[in-house]
C-alpha positions, -999 to 999 in steps of 0.1 A, spaced: -653 200 -313 -627 226 -317 -632 258 -337 -612 260 -368 -596 292 -380 -611 305 -412 -591 301 -444 -575 333 -457 -597 330 -488 -628 330 -465 -619 363 -448 -634 394 -464 -608 419 -477 -618 454 -488 -608 465 -522 -586 496 -526 -617 515 -537 -636 504 -506 -607 514 -484 -605 549 -500 -642 554 -495 -641 544 -459 -611 567 -453 -629 596 -469 -661 589 -448 -640 589 -416 -623 622 -426 -657 638 -432 -671 625 -399 -640 638 -381 -643 672 -397 -680 674 -388 -673 665 -352 -651 696 -347 -676 720 -363 -697 742 -341 -734 737 -347 -746 760 -319 -732 780 -290 -745 801 -262 -733 821 -232 -742 806 -198 -742 829 -168 -740 803 -141 -714 788 -141 -700 816 -163 -690 801 -196 -698 791 -232 -718 761 -240 -710 746 -274 -728 720 -295 -706 703 -320 -716 689 -354 -718 654 -341 -743 664 -313 -717 665 -285 -725 694 -260 -696 708 -240 -695 735 -214 -663 757 -214 -660 777 -181 -643 810 -188 -618 805 -160 -606 772 -177 -603 789 -211 -577 813 -196 -583 840 -221 -578 872 -201 -600 895 -221 -629 870 -219 -626 864 -182 -630 900 -173 -657 909 -199 -692 919 -191 -720 893 -197 -736 913 -225 -703 914 -244 -700 877 -241 -735 871 -254 -726 889 -286 -703 864 -305 -700 850 -340 -691 815 -352 -663 817 -378 -681 812 -411 -651 796 -429 -641 768 -405 -670 767 -381 -644 758 -354 -639 791 -336 -658 818 -318 -652 855 -322 -664 882 -297 -664 915 -317 -672 938 -287 -641 924 -269 -619 919 -300 -610 884 -289 -618 849 -299 -606 813 -296 -606 780 -315 -629 754 -298 -612 725 -317 -578 739 -307 -588 742 -271 -601 706 -270 -570 692 -287 -548 710 -262 -569 699 -233 -569 662 -243 -533 662 -254 -522 676 -221 -543 651 -202 -529 622 -223 -493 634 -219 -497 637 -181 -511 601 -179 -482 588 -201 -456 605 -179 -473 592 -148 -473 556 -160 -437 559 -173 -425 572 -139 -440 541 -122 -421 516 -143 -388 502 -133 -365 493 -161 -343 462 -158 -312 485 -156 -327 504 -127 -335 472 -109 -299 459 -113 -284 492 -102 -307 493 -71 -296 457 -61 -259 466 -66 -263 498 -45 -282 478 -18 -252 454 -15 -230 484 -9 -252 495 20 -277 516 0 -276 553 -7 -248 573 10 -259 593 40 -261 631 35 -237 649 58 -244 683 73 -224 710 57 -193 719 77 -193 754 92 -166 777 80 -150 797 108 -145 833 99 
């Protein structure tokens, strides 16, 4: 017995109101995920440990953050920080006079990684035009040989 496809009338379709509520719920979850719930300085390895609103715990080594003032700061200065009260997405170190956005750092980190992977996979691909050109050049004997530069007599 073969399985029959469901009729269009049998498939559940959300109403516009249900779609709007689901979209708002997703936006609220996304905003909560980027909020800092807790943070602490960790001396070994030297960095900041952050717990986000969704429970995710991440450790940010200071050498990866690449914020000059934080890298050379004393441990006591790094233990004294504030979570931004308006957005709850950044840390401020008042003794050092420096801060950074945790969500901005994560976005940059993952965008760079994704961009590198896309470039790597694109470089491995051969387009049909490249394949045709390679065959045509192969019939001609391949790439021309590089000749040593002629010396100029003075």
